[in-house]
N, C-alpha and C positions, 0 to 999 in steps of 0.2 A: 503402435499407438496404444493398444490395450495395456501393454506392460508399462508404458510411460504413465498412463492414467492411474494404473494401480499403484505405482511408486509414489506419484504425487499425492494421491488420496491417502496412502499409508502415512507419509510424512505429515500431511495435513492433520490426520486423525491423531497421530502421536503428539503433535503440538497443541491441537485444539482441545482434546478431551481432558488431559491433566490441568491445562490452564483454566478451562471453563469450570472444572470441579473446584480448583483452588479459589477462583474468583467467587463461586457460589458459597463455598465454606467460609471464606473470609467475610463475605457480605452478611451471612447469617450470624457469624460470631460477632462481627462489628455491630450489627443491629441489636443483638442481645446486650452487648456491653454498653452501647450508647443508651439504650432504654433504661438499663440499670443505673447508669450514671445520671441520666435525666431525672429518674425518680429520686435518687439520693440528693441531687442538687435542689430540686423543688422542695424536698423534705427539709433540707437545711435552711432554705430561704423562708419557708413557712414558719419554722421554729424561730428563726431570727426575728421575723416580723412580729410573731406573737410575743416574744420577750421584750421587744422594743415598745410595743403598745402597753404591755404590763408595767414596764419600767416608767413609762410616761405617766400612767395613772397612779402608780405607787408614789412617784414624786409629788404629784398633786395632793394625794391623800396625806403624805408626810408634811407638806407645807401647811395644809389646813389644820392638821393635828397640832403643829407648833403654834399656829395662830389661836387655836381654841384654848390653849393654856393661859393666854393673856386676855381672853375676852370676858372674864368675869368681873372686871372692875366696874365701879358704880357710876362713873361720869358718862352720860350719853355721848358727850363730845369726843371723849377718848375712844369709846366704842366705834363711833362712826369713822374717826380718823384711822383706827386700827384696820377697819375693813377696807378703807380706801388704799391704805398702804399695801394690804394683802393683794388687792386687784392690780395695783401698779407693779408688784413684784412677780406676779404669776400671769403671764399673758394669755394662758389657756382659760382663765376664769372670765366668764361674761358677767357674773353677778354673785353677791354674797349677802347673807342676812342672818340675824340672830333670832331665835324662836324661844317662846316661853315654854313652860312645862306642858301646857295643853296643846302646844303645836301652833300657836298663833305668832305671826311675825311681829317683831318689835319695830314699829314704824320709825323710831329714831335710831335704828341700827340696821340700815339697808344701804347697799352700794351697788352700782352697775358700771360696767366698763364703757368707755366712750363709744357711741354709735350703736349700742345695743338697744333694741326696741323691745316692747312688750315685757318690760322688767317685771311687772307684777305677776304676769302669767308664768314667766320663767321661774321666778322665785317661789311663788305659791305652789308650784308642782312639788316642792320638797315636802309640803305638809302631808302628802299622801304616804310618805315614808315613815313619819313619826308615829310613835316614839321608837327610837333605836338605841341600842347599847354598844354599838361599834360602828365604824365607818361603813356606810351602806350606799350602793348605787341604785338609782331608780331607772326606769325604762327610758331609752333614748327618745328625745323629742325633736321634732322638726318644726322650725318656725315657718308658718304658712306664708308669711310675707317674703322673707328672704331665702327660705329653703335651708337655713343654717341648722346644723345638728348640734344638740347640746345634751349633756348627760347630768341629771340631778345627782347630788352627793350630799349626804347628811351624816353628821357625827355628833355624839354627846359631848357637852363641856365637862371637863374633869371636876369632880367634887360635888356636883349637883347644886341647884339654886332653889330659892323659894321667894314668895312675895313678889311675883312679877319679874324676878331677875331672869336673865336668859339661861336656858337649859341646853339649847342645841345650836350648832352652827351649820347652816346650809349654803350650798353653792351650786351654780350652774356652770358646768365644765364644757367649754367648746371642743368639738372634735376636729377642728381645722388641722391641728398638728398631726392627729392620727390619720386624717385623710391624706396628708402629705406623705406620711410613712407608706401608706398603701400605694400612692401614686408613684413613689420612687421604685416600686417593684417592677413597673413597666419598663421594658428594654426596647427602645426603638419602636419600629412598626411591625415587628415580627410576631406579634401575638402574645408575647410573654406579659403576664399581668397578675393581678391579685383581686380578691374579693374580701370584704369585711361584712359579715352577716350578724344581725342581732340575734338575741336569744330565741326569738320566734321565727328566724330564718329570713327576716326582711333585710334587704341590702342597705348597709350603712355607707359603704364606699366601694367603688368598682373602678378598675383601670385595666385597659387592654382591649383589643378588638374582639377577643373571644369572651369577654366578661358576660355579655348578655346570653350567649349560647351556653356558657358553662354554669350559669346561675341555677337553673332547675336541678341539674344533676348534682351540683355541689350542695345545694340546700337539702336535697333528699339524703345525700350521704351524711351530712352533719346531723340531720334529724335522727338517723339510725345510730350514729356512733358518738353523739355529743356527750352522753353520760360517761361512757368508757374513756373517751379522750380527756374529759375534764377531770376524771378521777385519777387517771394514770399520768397525765401530762405528756402523753406520747404524741408523735406526729406520724400520720399514715399517708402513704402515697399510693396511687393507683391510676390506671388509665380510665379516662371518662368513657361513658358508653358511646356506641356508634352514633354518628351525627355530630359529635363534638371531638374532633381529632386532637386531643390534648392529654397531657399527663398532669395530674393535680395532686397536691399534698394538703391535708387537712390538719388543723390544730384548734384548740380552744384557749382563749385568753383567760387566765386565772381570775376568779371572783366576779367576772362579768358575764360569763357564759357565751361571749361572742365567738363566732366561728371565723377563723382565718383560712383562706384558700389561696394558694399560689399555683398557677398553672403555666405550662409551657407546651406549645404546639408540637405534635409528634414530628411534623415536617422539619421543624428547627432542630429537634433532638437528633433526627436521622439525617441531617444535611451532610454530615461527614460520610455517612454510608453512601449517599448519592455521589459524593465526590469520589469516594473509593471505587464505586461501581463505574462511574464515568471514566476515571483514570484507568481502571482495570479493563474496561471495554476497549479503550483506546490502545492499551498495551496488548490486549488480546488480538485486536485487529492488526496491529503492527507485527505481532508475532506470527499471525496466520499468513500475512503477506510475505513475511520473511520465510516461513516454512514452505509456502508455495514456490518462492524463488529457489530455495535450496532444493526442494523436491524436483523442480524442473532441471536444475543443474545435475543433481544426482541421477535423475532418470536419463538425462542425456549421456552422462558418463557411462551408464549401464547399457542403455539401448543401442548407442552407436556401435560398440563392439559386437553386440548381438546381431545387429543388422548386417555388420560386416561378415559375420559367420553365416548368416542366412544367404547373403549374396554369394559367398564362396560356395556354400552347399548347392545353390542353384547352378552356379557355373560348373561344378563337378557333375551335377545331374545332367547338364547339357554336354558332358564329355570333355570339359576343359580341365582335365586333370593337371595337377601341378600348381593350381591357383593358390596363392598365399595371402594371408591377412596381415597387413602392416600394423601389428599391435604389439607394443613392447612393454605394456603395463606389468608391474611386478606384483600381481595379485592373481586371484583365481581366474579372472577374465584373460589375463596374460597367459596363464597356464592352458586355458581353453584354446586360445589362438595358437599357441605353440603346438599343442596336440593336433589341432586341425591342420596346421601346415605340414606336420610330419605325416599325418594321414594322407593329405593331398599328394605329397611327394611319393609316398608308397603306392598310392593308386596310380600315379603317373607311371611309375616303374612297372607295376603290374599291367597297366594298359599297354605300354610299349611292348612288353613281353607277350601279352595276349594278342596284340595286333600282329606281331611278328609270327606268332604261331598260326594266327588266322590266315595271314598272307601265305605262309608256307602251305597250310592246308588247302587254301583256295587255289594256289598255284598248282598244287598236286592234283586237285580236282580238274583244273583247267587243262593241265598237261595230259591227264588221263583222257579227258573228253576230246582234246585236240588229237591225241594219238588215235582215239577211236574214230574220230572224223577222218583223219588221214588214212586210217586203214580202210575206211569205206571208199574214200577217193582213190586209193591205190588199186582198188579192184578194177578200175577202168583207167587206162593210161590217159584217156582224153580229159578226165576230170581231176587228175592229180593236182593238188594245191588249190583246187576250186574253193573250198570252204574258207581257207585262210585269206584268199583274195577278196571274197565276198565280205568277210569280217572287216578287212582293212578299208574297203570302199565304203561300207556301211558307216564306219566310224568317221570317215572323211565327210560323208554327206551330213551326218549328225553335227559335226563341228561347224559346218557351213550354215546349218539351220540354228545354231546357237543353243543346242541342247546342253543341259547340265552334265557334269562329269559322271554322276551316278547313272544317268540314262545312257550316256555314251558307253559305259562299261557293259550295261545290259544289252545294248545294241551290238557291241562287239561279240558278246557271248552268243547272241541270237544269230549273227552272221556265221560264226564258226559251226554252230549246231543246227543250222537250218535244215540240213539233210540228214541229221542223225537218225531220223525215222527209217531211212533206207536199210538200216540194220535188220529190219523186220520184213524186207522184201526179198523174195527168192532170187538167187543169183542168176538163174536162167532168164528172169525178167530184167533184172538190173543190168546184165551184161549183153542183152540181146542187141544185135547190130542192125536188125531190120525193124520195120514199123511194128509197134505193139498192137496186139488184138484188142478188142473192146474189153474183154475180161482182164487181160494183162494191164491195160490202162487203168481199169478200175482198181486193181490191186496196187499199182504204182501210186495212184492218187491217195492212198491211205497213209503214205509216209509222213505228211505233216502232222496228222493226229497222233500217229505212233511216236514221233519225235517229241511232240508237246507233252505226252504222258510221261516220257522218259525224263525230260528236262524239268517238268513241274514237280517231280518227286524229290528233287534236290533243292533245299531251302534257298541257297544263295543264287541258284540258277533260275528259280521260279519266275522272276520278272522277265526273263528272256523267252518264256514259253509262248506268249502271244506272237512273237516274231517267228517262232518255229511253226506254229500252227497255221498262221494266216499269210505266210510269205507267197503263197500261190493264189491269194485272192486278187481279183481285178478291180480296177477303179469303176468299171462299168457293171460290176456285179456278176460277171460270167465266170468267176474263178471258183476254186474249191479250197477246203472241204465244206465251208458254210455258206458260200454264195454272198458274202458281204460286199458292200459297195461304198464308194466315196470315203468320207471321213469316219464311217462306222468301222472301217478297217483300222486296227491299231497303227499308230504312226511308225513304230519300230518295224512292223510287218511291211508297211508301204516302202520304207527305206531299204529293207533287205530285198524286197521284190525288185526294186530298181537296180540294186547292186548285183543281184543274181542275174538279171536280164543283161546288164552291161557285160558281166564276165562271160555269159553264154554267147553274146555277140562277138566278143573279142577272143574267144577260144575255139580251137578246132574240135569239132564233134563229128561222130560218124555220119551224121546227116547234114553237116554243113562245114564249110571252110571258115576260118576266122576272118572277121571283117576288119578292114583298116579302121584307123581311129575316126576319120571323118564319116565313113559309112556307118560305123557303129553309133556315132552321135546322131546321124540322120535317122537311124532306126529308132533310137530312144525317143527322139522328139516326135516321131510318127506315132509311137505307142502312147505318148502322153495324152491323157484324157480318155483312153480306152482301157489299156492294161495298167498303165502306170499313173501315179499321182503327178500332175503337171508341175506342181511346186517342188516336189522331190527331184524330178528330172532336171529342173533348172538348177537346183542345189548341186546335183551331180556335175552338171556342165561347169559350174563355177569352181567346184573342187578340182576337176580335171584341168581346167585352165591354170589354176594355181600350181598344180603339180608340174605341168609342162613348163611353166615359167621358172620353176626352181630346178628343172632338169630331172625330176623324178619320173619313174616308170608309170605310165597310165594304162598300158595294155600288157597282157602276159606275153611270154616269149613267142608263142605261136602266132599271136596277133601281130607282133613286130615283124615276123617273117612274112606274113601276108602283106603287110604294108610295104615292105621292101620289094616284094614281087610285083605289086601294083605300081610301084614308083617308077 
């Protein structure tokens, strides 16, 4: 699992890091480019608005200049008719009048557009501009009743007059058309709009949701840069201060000193960046999901062979040499599997060879020990073959008790070697035909401990040492050498004890004749619970019954002769 997680995380990182960096760089670059484009666009729109306003005012001035050339005739009716014609031709004019040299309006040469109120106030405002030597604009006025904006305009009549003849032409120019130009700068409801500010910074026209918020910053910026912008005719663009999230462009309308401001919200300018970021985030998410899926597939492709190798290694560690990994991939993992399979086969061959050598060595040891045991048995004609018979009976009892093969082998060795300690007993005691003295009996009872020390020194025979040492222990605790009782006596020793007792009963000894089969069985059942383990005795009886049923020998030859004599 650790390797799988590492692979998935690695693939995830390889996919996520470059994609995230690319998305971040793209967003930053797009943001800068879009802000630059937004500044350039607002600059162009501000410049276009400024020029349109200037063109409209220039058209009005040019029309009044043409009219002024024909305004010097003497007939008052002609003058009045000329002014009425002028107002009819120029819809932006709210009123017009002729003035004498001292700046007083000629009452017989005045005209007003239909629906225009406060004619006298509108036209008399011109007198504050006189005298003039070129077309001149006055300050913008707002009609308190209608709220309509108007711009006073005065220009001298060509050639000059005297004797009460008109000297100047004055007009009140409506800003409705200019307000329409400003209004057309607003785009939908996204905050894009414009401001038209008077020379003193007062708002003349405003359109757009951000107009009110942008007014203070725009007015302050124009107050700082009005002179420079008016002199150079440039248009400047900048981001408005914090609190007004917009990009604004400033310009000044020629000859009027009016400020034009066109603004666009930053959010609208950066909407493409948000789209790019959203699409990029979606692409990143899909890419990461794909990378996780590919990482899982790749991890599975890598981890499965590794797990197979691990399982194979564990099988080999458990001794299952020859285990092979069914992997045929033509890559490094396939090479690893091929090498592992070759190693496994080689280990299997070495194991088989080693096992053969071990069996040969073990058989040599056993043959040597058996020969030694037989040599001990051969010293006394009555005990010849005793150790082998005890070993066979012990193994039969163990099989009846369901002991595992490994324990049966140790039990067999214990049966063969149970009297190996007699090698350390003097022959005068070992071969004595009469009853042993107390001292001789003490020496004779040392043979289990001597045998256990001999057997325990050999590694593969060491598990049989308990059977050798304790085969003379009794169930009731009256045995030797340790006085053990009951189940504190090792099971292998209890089995060898019963097998040894059975062979003793069915073999001819100096101090007794061999018992017949039934008599020997009776003796063993009598000893159950005192000398012998009752359960082991019953296992012996079952084993003997099975042997009799298959016709196999259950007593040595001397016992068979005794049974025939009693028959």
